[in-house]
PDBQT receptor file of N, H, CA, C and O in Angstrom, charges set to zero:
ATOM      1  N   UNK A   1      87.560  55.655 108.375  1.00  0.00    +0.000 N 
ATOM      2  CA  UNK A   1      87.960  56.187 107.105  1.00  0.00    +0.000 C 
ATOM      3  C   UNK A   1      87.460  55.293 105.973  1.00  0.00    +0.000 C 
ATOM      4  O   UNK A   1      87.063  55.787 104.918  1.00  0.00    +0.000 OA
ATOM      5  N   UNK A   2      87.477  54.002 106.187  1.00  0.00    +0.000 N 
ATOM      6  H   UNK A   2      87.799  53.601 107.044  1.00  0.00    +0.000 HD
ATOM      7  CA  UNK A   2      87.012  53.073 105.152  1.00  0.00    +0.000 C 
ATOM      8  C   UNK A   2      85.564  53.375 104.777  1.00  0.00    +0.000 C 
ATOM      9  O   UNK A   2      85.195  53.281 103.606  1.00  0.00    +0.000 OA
ATOM     10  N   UNK A   3      84.741  53.735 105.760  1.00  0.00    +0.000 N 
ATOM     11  H   UNK A   3      85.041  53.811 106.711  1.00  0.00    +0.000 HD
ATOM     12  CA  UNK A   3      83.339  54.076 105.496  1.00  0.00    +0.000 C 
ATOM     13  C   UNK A   3      83.256  55.264 104.539  1.00  0.00    +0.000 C 
ATOM     14  O   UNK A   3      82.503  55.234 103.565  1.00  0.00    +0.000 OA
ATOM     15  N   UNK A   4      84.023  56.292 104.819  1.00  0.00    +0.000 N 
ATOM     16  H   UNK A   4      84.634  56.316 105.610  1.00  0.00    +0.000 HD
ATOM     17  CA  UNK A   4      84.005  57.488 103.975  1.00  0.00    +0.000 C 
ATOM     18  C   UNK A   4      84.504  57.179 102.567  1.00  0.00    +0.000 C 
ATOM     19  O   UNK A   4      83.941  57.655 101.581  1.00  0.00    +0.000 OA
ATOM     20  N   UNK A   5      85.555  56.387 102.482  1.00  0.00    +0.000 N 
ATOM     21  H   UNK A   5      86.013  56.000 103.283  1.00  0.00    +0.000 HD
ATOM     22  CA  UNK A   5      86.092  56.009 101.169  1.00  0.00    +0.000 C 
ATOM     23  C   UNK A   5      85.046  55.237 100.371  1.00  0.00    +0.000 C 
ATOM     24  O   UNK A   5      84.849  55.488  99.183  1.00  0.00    +0.000 OA
ATOM     25  N   UNK A   6      84.382  54.303 101.030  1.00  0.00    +0.000 N 
ATOM     26  H   UNK A   6      84.542  54.099 101.996  1.00  0.00    +0.000 HD
ATOM     27  CA  UNK A   6      83.390  53.487 100.330  1.00  0.00    +0.000 C 
ATOM     28  C   UNK A   6      82.168  54.293  99.903  1.00  0.00    +0.000 C 
ATOM     29  O   UNK A   6      81.398  53.850  99.051  1.00  0.00    +0.000 OA
ATOM     30  N   UNK A   7      81.988  55.470 100.490  1.00  0.00    +0.000 N 
ATOM     31  H   UNK A   7      82.613  55.829 101.182  1.00  0.00    +0.000 HD
ATOM     32  CA  UNK A   7      80.861  56.327 100.120  1.00  0.00    +0.000 C 
ATOM     33  C   UNK A   7      81.284  57.496  99.228  1.00  0.00    +0.000 C 
ATOM     34  O   UNK A   7      80.538  58.462  99.062  1.00  0.00    +0.000 OA
ATOM     35  N   UNK A   8      82.476  57.401  98.662  1.00  0.00    +0.000 N 
ATOM     36  H   UNK A   8      83.082  56.617  98.796  1.00  0.00    +0.000 HD
ATOM     37  CA  UNK A   8      82.889  58.327  97.624  1.00  0.00    +0.000 C 
ATOM     38  C   UNK A   8      83.464  59.660  98.051  1.00  0.00    +0.000 C 
ATOM     39  O   UNK A   8      83.420  60.625  97.288  1.00  0.00    +0.000 OA
ATOM     40  N   UNK A   9      84.000  59.730  99.255  1.00  0.00    +0.000 N 
ATOM     41  H   UNK A   9      84.036  58.946  99.875  1.00  0.00    +0.000 HD
ATOM     42  CA  UNK A   9      84.614  60.985  99.692  1.00  0.00    +0.000 C 
ATOM     43  C   UNK A   9      85.741  61.379  98.740  1.00  0.00    +0.000 C 
ATOM     44  O   UNK A   9      86.429  60.518  98.193  1.00  0.00    +0.000 OA
ATOM     45  N   UNK A  10      85.922  62.672  98.550  1.00  0.00    +0.000 N 
ATOM     46  H   UNK A  10      85.362  63.371  98.994  1.00  0.00    +0.000 HD
ATOM     47  CA  UNK A  10      87.010  63.176  97.708  1.00  0.00    +0.000 C 
ATOM     48  C   UNK A  10      88.312  63.059  98.496  1.00  0.00    +0.000 C 
ATOM     49  O   UNK A  10      88.551  63.831  99.424  1.00  0.00    +0.000 OA
ATOM     50  N   UNK A  11      89.146  62.099  98.128  1.00  0.00    +0.000 N 
ATOM     51  H   UNK A  11      88.952  61.471  97.374  1.00  0.00    +0.000 HD
ATOM     52  CA  UNK A  11      90.388  61.848  98.856  1.00  0.00    +0.000 C 
ATOM     53  C   UNK A  11      91.403  62.968  98.703  1.00  0.00    +0.000 C 
ATOM     54  O   UNK A  11      92.359  63.055  99.473  1.00  0.00    +0.000 OA
ATOM     55  N   UNK A  12      91.200  63.817  97.722  1.00  0.00    +0.000 N 
ATOM     56  H   UNK A  12      90.423  63.746  97.097  1.00  0.00    +0.000 HD
ATOM     57  CA  UNK A  12      92.143  64.899  97.470  1.00  0.00    +0.000 C 
ATOM     58  C   UNK A  12      91.620  66.266  97.908  1.00  0.00    +0.000 C 
ATOM     59  O   UNK A  12      92.215  67.296  97.593  1.00  0.00    +0.000 OA
ATOM     60  N   UNK A  13      90.509  66.266  98.631  1.00  0.00    +0.000 N 
ATOM     61  H   UNK A  13      90.026  65.429  98.887  1.00  0.00    +0.000 HD
ATOM     62  CA  UNK A  13      89.960  67.528  99.140  1.00  0.00    +0.000 C 
ATOM     63  C   UNK A  13      90.940  68.137 100.133  1.00  0.00    +0.000 C 
ATOM     64  O   UNK A  13      91.662  67.428 100.835  1.00  0.00    +0.000 OA
ATOM     65  N   UNK A  14      90.947  69.458 100.176  1.00  0.00    +0.000 N 
ATOM     66  H   UNK A  14      90.360  70.033  99.606  1.00  0.00    +0.000 HD
ATOM     67  CA  UNK A  14      91.844  70.170 101.088  1.00  0.00    +0.000 C 
ATOM     68  C   UNK A  14      91.044  70.827 102.203  1.00  0.00    +0.000 C 
ATOM     69  O   UNK A  14      89.907  71.253 102.001  1.00  0.00    +0.000 OA
ATOM     70  N   UNK A  15      91.652  70.903 103.377  1.00  0.00    +0.000 N 
ATOM     71  H   UNK A  15      92.576  70.557 103.541  1.00  0.00    +0.000 HD
ATOM     72  CA  UNK A  15      91.012  71.597 104.490  1.00  0.00    +0.000 C 
ATOM     73  C   UNK A  15      91.265  73.101 104.367  1.00  0.00    +0.000 C 
ATOM     74  O   UNK A  15      91.817  73.554 103.364  1.00  0.00    +0.000 OA
ATOM     75  N   UNK A  16      90.867  73.870 105.372  1.00  0.00    +0.000 N 
ATOM     76  H   UNK A  16      90.419  73.501 106.186  1.00  0.00    +0.000 HD
ATOM     77  CA  UNK A  16      91.008  75.330 105.308  1.00  0.00    +0.000 C 
ATOM     78  C   UNK A  16      92.465  75.772 105.238  1.00  0.00    +0.000 C 
ATOM     79  O   UNK A  16      92.754  76.895 104.825  1.00  0.00    +0.000 OA
ATOM     80  N   UNK A  17      93.381  74.898 105.637  1.00  0.00    +0.000 N 
ATOM     81  H   UNK A  17      93.146  73.985 105.972  1.00  0.00    +0.000 HD
ATOM     82  CA  UNK A  17      94.812  75.201 105.576  1.00  0.00    +0.000 C 
ATOM     83  C   UNK A  17      95.463  74.688 104.295  1.00  0.00    +0.000 C 
ATOM     84  O   UNK A  17      96.671  74.830 104.107  1.00  0.00    +0.000 OA
ATOM     85  N   UNK A  18      94.658  74.090 103.411  1.00  0.00    +0.000 N 
ATOM     86  H   UNK A  18      93.676  73.974 103.563  1.00  0.00    +0.000 HD
ATOM     87  CA  UNK A  18      95.180  73.582 102.148  1.00  0.00    +0.000 C 
ATOM     88  C   UNK A  18      95.809  72.207 102.243  1.00  0.00    +0.000 C 
ATOM     89  O   UNK A  18      96.541  71.799 101.341  1.00  0.00    +0.000 OA
ATOM     90  N   UNK A  19      95.534  71.486 103.322  1.00  0.00    +0.000 N 
ATOM     91  H   UNK A  19      94.939  71.818 104.054  1.00  0.00    +0.000 HD
ATOM     92  CA  UNK A  19      96.123  70.158 103.510  1.00  0.00    +0.000 C 
ATOM     93  C   UNK A  19      95.121  69.070 103.149  1.00  0.00    +0.000 C 
ATOM     94  O   UNK A  19      93.933  69.173 103.457  1.00  0.00    +0.000 OA
ATOM     95  N   UNK A  20      95.619  68.024 102.488  1.00  0.00    +0.000 N 
ATOM     96  H   UNK A  20      96.584  67.940 102.238  1.00  0.00    +0.000 HD
ATOM     97  CA  UNK A  20      94.787  66.869 102.159  1.00  0.00    +0.000 C 
ATOM     98  C   UNK A  20      94.838  65.864 103.313  1.00  0.00    +0.000 C 
ATOM     99  O   UNK A  20      95.658  65.981 104.224  1.00  0.00    +0.000 OA
ATOM    100  N   UNK A  21      93.953  64.884 103.251  1.00  0.00    +0.000 N 
ATOM    101  H   UNK A  21      93.287  64.789 102.511  1.00  0.00    +0.000 HD
ATOM    102  CA  UNK A  21      93.945  63.831 104.269  1.00  0.00    +0.000 C 
ATOM    103  C   UNK A  21      95.279  63.091 104.283  1.00  0.00    +0.000 C 
ATOM    104  O   UNK A  21      95.770  62.706 105.345  1.00  0.00    +0.000 OA
ATOM    105  N   UNK A  22      95.864  62.893 103.100  1.00  0.00    +0.000 N 
ATOM    106  H   UNK A  22      95.465  63.205 102.238  1.00  0.00    +0.000 HD
ATOM    107  CA  UNK A  22      97.153  62.208 103.019  1.00  0.00    +0.000 C 
ATOM    108  C   UNK A  22      98.241  63.020 103.722  1.00  0.00    +0.000 C 
ATOM    109  O   UNK A  22      99.046  62.468 104.472  1.00  0.00    +0.000 OA
ATOM    110  N   UNK A  23      98.262  64.311 103.480  1.00  0.00    +0.000 N 
ATOM    111  H   UNK A  23      97.608  64.760 102.870  1.00  0.00    +0.000 HD
ATOM    112  CA  UNK A  23      99.249  65.183 104.132  1.00  0.00    +0.000 C 
ATOM    113  C   UNK A  23      99.080  65.130 105.653  1.00  0.00    +0.000 C 
ATOM    114  O   UNK A  23     100.068  65.049 106.382  1.00  0.00    +0.000 OA
ATOM    115  N   UNK A  24      97.848  65.175 106.129  1.00  0.00    +0.000 N 
ATOM    116  H   UNK A  24      97.045  65.241 105.536  1.00  0.00    +0.000 HD
ATOM    117  CA  UNK A  24      97.593  65.121 107.568  1.00  0.00    +0.000 C 
ATOM    118  C   UNK A  24      98.010  63.773 108.153  1.00  0.00    +0.000 C 
ATOM    119  O   UNK A  24      98.562  63.713 109.251  1.00  0.00    +0.000 OA
ATOM    120  N   UNK A  25      97.745  62.694 107.418  1.00  0.00    +0.000 N 
ATOM    121  H   UNK A  25      97.297  62.743 106.525  1.00  0.00    +0.000 HD
ATOM    122  CA  UNK A  25      98.150  61.365 107.883  1.00  0.00    +0.000 C 
ATOM    123  C   UNK A  25      99.666  61.283 108.010  1.00  0.00    +0.000 C 
ATOM    124  O   UNK A  25     100.185  60.736 108.983  1.00  0.00    +0.000 OA
ATOM    125  N   UNK A  26     100.369  61.826 107.028  1.00  0.00    +0.000 N 
ATOM    126  H   UNK A  26      99.947  62.271 106.238  1.00  0.00    +0.000 HD
ATOM    127  CA  UNK A  26     101.837  61.792 107.069  1.00  0.00    +0.000 C 
ATOM    128  C   UNK A  26     102.384  62.662 108.205  1.00  0.00    +0.000 C 
ATOM    129  O   UNK A  26     103.347  62.278 108.868  1.00  0.00    +0.000 OA
ATOM    130  N   UNK A  27     101.783  63.816 108.428  1.00  0.00    +0.000 N 
ATOM    131  H   UNK A  27     101.000  64.128 107.889  1.00  0.00    +0.000 HD
ATOM    132  CA  UNK A  27     102.221  64.682 109.528  1.00  0.00    +0.000 C 
ATOM    133  C   UNK A  27     102.028  64.005 110.879  1.00  0.00    +0.000 C 
ATOM    134  O   UNK A  27     102.776  64.261 111.823  1.00  0.00    +0.000 OA
ATOM    135  N   UNK A  28     101.016  63.133 110.966  1.00  0.00    +0.000 N 
ATOM    136  H   UNK A  28     100.409  62.924 110.200  1.00  0.00    +0.000 HD
ATOM    137  CA  UNK A  28     100.712  62.407 112.206  1.00  0.00    +0.000 C 
ATOM    138  C   UNK A  28     101.460  61.084 112.304  1.00  0.00    +0.000 C 
ATOM    139  O   UNK A  28     101.275  60.339 113.267  1.00  0.00    +0.000 OA
ATOM    140  N   UNK A  29     102.305  60.783 111.318  1.00  0.00    +0.000 N 
ATOM    141  H   UNK A  29     102.456  61.387 110.536  1.00  0.00    +0.000 HD
ATOM    142  CA  UNK A  29     102.998  59.490 111.247  1.00  0.00    +0.000 C 
ATOM    143  C   UNK A  29     102.017  58.322 111.249  1.00  0.00    +0.000 C 
ATOM    144  O   UNK A  29     102.303  57.259 111.800  1.00  0.00    +0.000 OA
ATOM    145  N   UNK A  30     100.859  58.529 110.627  1.00  0.00    +0.000 N 
ATOM    146  H   UNK A  30     100.626  59.392 110.179  1.00  0.00    +0.000 HD
ATOM    147  CA  UNK A  30      99.834  57.497 110.554  1.00  0.00    +0.000 C 
ATOM    148  C   UNK A  30      99.994  56.745 109.229  1.00  0.00    +0.000 C 
ATOM    149  O   UNK A  30      99.287  57.007 108.256  1.00  0.00    +0.000 OA
ATOM    150  N   UNK A  31     100.932  55.815 109.222  1.00  0.00    +0.000 N 
ATOM    151  H   UNK A  31     101.506  55.602 110.013  1.00  0.00    +0.000 HD
ATOM    152  CA  UNK A  31     101.259  55.053 108.018  1.00  0.00    +0.000 C 
ATOM    153  C   UNK A  31     100.071  54.246 107.516  1.00  0.00    +0.000 C 
ATOM    154  O   UNK A  31      99.847  54.153 106.309  1.00  0.00    +0.000 OA
ATOM    155  N   UNK A  32      99.317  53.670 108.424  1.00  0.00    +0.000 N 
ATOM    156  H   UNK A  32      99.499  53.746 109.405  1.00  0.00    +0.000 HD
ATOM    157  CA  UNK A  32      98.164  52.859 108.030  1.00  0.00    +0.000 C 
ATOM    158  C   UNK A  32      97.152  53.697 107.250  1.00  0.00    +0.000 C 
ATOM    159  O   UNK A  32      96.656  53.260 106.211  1.00  0.00    +0.000 OA
ATOM    160  N   UNK A  33      96.847  54.881 107.737  1.00  0.00    +0.000 N 
ATOM    161  H   UNK A  33      97.250  55.236 108.580  1.00  0.00    +0.000 HD
ATOM    162  CA  UNK A  33      95.900  55.761 107.043  1.00  0.00    +0.000 C 
ATOM    163  C   UNK A  33      96.473  56.213 105.706  1.00  0.00    +0.000 C 
ATOM    164  O   UNK A  33      95.759  56.245 104.704  1.00  0.00    +0.000 OA
ATOM    165  N   UNK A  34      97.748  56.559 105.685  1.00  0.00    +0.000 N 
ATOM    166  H   UNK A  34      98.328  56.533 106.499  1.00  0.00    +0.000 HD
ATOM    167  CA  UNK A  34      98.387  57.005 104.445  1.00  0.00    +0.000 C 
ATOM    168  C   UNK A  34      98.344  55.903 103.390  1.00  0.00    +0.000 C 
ATOM    169  O   UNK A  34      98.029  56.170 102.230  1.00  0.00    +0.000 OA
ATOM    170  N   UNK A  35      98.653  54.681 103.776  1.00  0.00    +0.000 N 
ATOM    171  H   UNK A  35      98.909  54.464 104.718  1.00  0.00    +0.000 HD
ATOM    172  CA  UNK A  35      98.620  53.561 102.834  1.00  0.00    +0.000 C 
ATOM    173  C   UNK A  35      97.209  53.308 102.322  1.00  0.00    +0.000 C 
ATOM    174  O   UNK A  35      97.016  53.018 101.141  1.00  0.00    +0.000 OA
ATOM    175  N   UNK A  36      96.232  53.417 103.202  1.00  0.00    +0.000 N 
ATOM    176  H   UNK A  36      96.390  53.653 104.161  1.00  0.00    +0.000 HD
ATOM    177  CA  UNK A  36      94.838  53.229 102.805  1.00  0.00    +0.000 C 
ATOM    178  C   UNK A  36      94.423  54.298 101.794  1.00  0.00    +0.000 C 
ATOM    179  O   UNK A  36      93.797  53.992 100.780  1.00  0.00    +0.000 OA
ATOM    180  N   UNK A  37      94.772  55.536 102.075  1.00  0.00    +0.000 N 
ATOM    181  H   UNK A  37      95.281  55.784 102.900  1.00  0.00    +0.000 HD
ATOM    182  CA  UNK A  37      94.445  56.632 101.160  1.00  0.00    +0.000 C 
ATOM    183  C   UNK A  37      95.108  56.434  99.801  1.00  0.00    +0.000 C 
ATOM    184  O   UNK A  37      94.465  56.605  98.765  1.00  0.00    +0.000 OA
ATOM    185  N   UNK A  38      96.376  56.078  99.799  1.00  0.00    +0.000 N 
ATOM    186  H   UNK A  38      96.899  55.939 100.641  1.00  0.00    +0.000 HD
ATOM    187  CA  UNK A  38      97.091  55.855  98.542  1.00  0.00    +0.000 C 
ATOM    188  C   UNK A  38      96.504  54.679  97.764  1.00  0.00    +0.000 C 
ATOM    189  O   UNK A  38      96.374  54.742  96.541  1.00  0.00    +0.000 OA
ATOM    190  N   UNK A  39      96.155  53.618  98.465  1.00  0.00    +0.000 N 
ATOM    191  H   UNK A  39      96.261  53.566  99.458  1.00  0.00    +0.000 HD
ATOM    192  CA  UNK A  39      95.589  52.431  97.818  1.00  0.00    +0.000 C 
ATOM    193  C   UNK A  39      94.255  52.731  97.140  1.00  0.00    +0.000 C 
ATOM    194  O   UNK A  39      93.851  52.043  96.203  1.00  0.00    +0.000 OA
ATOM    195  N   UNK A  40      93.580  53.767  97.628  1.00  0.00    +0.000 N 
ATOM    196  H   UNK A  40      93.908  54.326  98.389  1.00  0.00    +0.000 HD
ATOM    197  CA  UNK A  40      92.274  54.117  97.065  1.00  0.00    +0.000 C 
ATOM    198  C   UNK A  40      92.330  55.343  96.163  1.00  0.00    +0.000 C 
ATOM    199  O   UNK A  40      91.293  55.903  95.809  1.00  0.00    +0.000 OA
ATOM    200  N   UNK A  41      93.533  55.761  95.793  1.00  0.00    +0.000 N 
ATOM    201  H   UNK A  41      94.375  55.306  96.081  1.00  0.00    +0.000 HD
ATOM    202  CA  UNK A  41      93.658  56.788  94.772  1.00  0.00    +0.000 C 
ATOM    203  C   UNK A  41      94.006  58.189  95.216  1.00  0.00    +0.000 C 
ATOM    204  O   UNK A  41      93.943  59.117  94.408  1.00  0.00    +0.000 OA
ATOM    205  N   UNK A  42      94.371  58.377  96.473  1.00  0.00    +0.000 N 
ATOM    206  H   UNK A  42      94.422  57.624  97.129  1.00  0.00    +0.000 HD
ATOM    207  CA  UNK A  42      94.787  59.718  96.893  1.00  0.00    +0.000 C 
ATOM    208  C   UNK A  42      96.024  60.127  96.101  1.00  0.00    +0.000 C 
ATOM    209  O   UNK A  42      96.919  59.315  95.867  1.00  0.00    +0.000 OA
ATOM    210  N   UNK A  43      96.067  61.372  95.699  1.00  0.00    +0.000 N 
ATOM    211  H   UNK A  43      95.340  62.032  95.890  1.00  0.00    +0.000 HD
ATOM    212  CA  UNK A  43      97.175  61.883  94.895  1.00  0.00    +0.000 C 
ATOM    213  C   UNK A  43      98.292  62.375  95.814  1.00  0.00    +0.000 C 
ATOM    214  O   UNK A  43      98.088  63.334  96.559  1.00  0.00    +0.000 OA
ATOM    215  N   UNK A  44      99.461  61.745  95.781  1.00  0.00    +0.000 N 
ATOM    216  H   UNK A  44      99.627  60.966  95.176  1.00  0.00    +0.000 HD
ATOM    217  CA  UNK A  44     100.564  62.166  96.655  1.00  0.00    +0.000 C 
ATOM    218  C   UNK A  44     101.256  63.441  96.180  1.00  0.00    +0.000 C 
ATOM    219  O   UNK A  44     102.120  63.972  96.878  1.00  0.00    +0.000 OA
ATOM    220  N   UNK A  45     100.888  63.930  95.012  1.00  0.00    +0.000 N 
ATOM    221  H   UNK A  45     100.186  63.499  94.445  1.00  0.00    +0.000 HD
ATOM    222  CA  UNK A  45     101.553  65.105  94.439  1.00  0.00    +0.000 C 
ATOM    223  C   UNK A  45     100.797  66.412  94.653  1.00  0.00    +0.000 C 
ATOM    224  O   UNK A  45     101.142  67.437  94.066  1.00  0.00    +0.000 OA
ATOM    225  N   UNK A  46      99.780  66.376  95.482  1.00  0.00    +0.000 N 
ATOM    226  H   UNK A  46      99.499  65.543  95.959  1.00  0.00    +0.000 HD
ATOM    227  CA  UNK A  46      99.016  67.602  95.759  1.00  0.00    +0.000 C 
ATOM    228  C   UNK A  46      99.602  68.277  96.982  1.00  0.00    +0.000 C 
ATOM    229  O   UNK A  46      99.117  69.328  97.399  1.00  0.00    +0.000 OA
TER     230      UNK A  46
């Protein structure tokens, strides 16, 4: 994920179900990924 972030991926992009990477990380209980996304500007209000 760090590679994608460093290359400018849209952290707030939604998948076909309307879920962001942050939402998917939280659904998976992946705290490390969620913290990384938030630290790099993912919007928790989407």
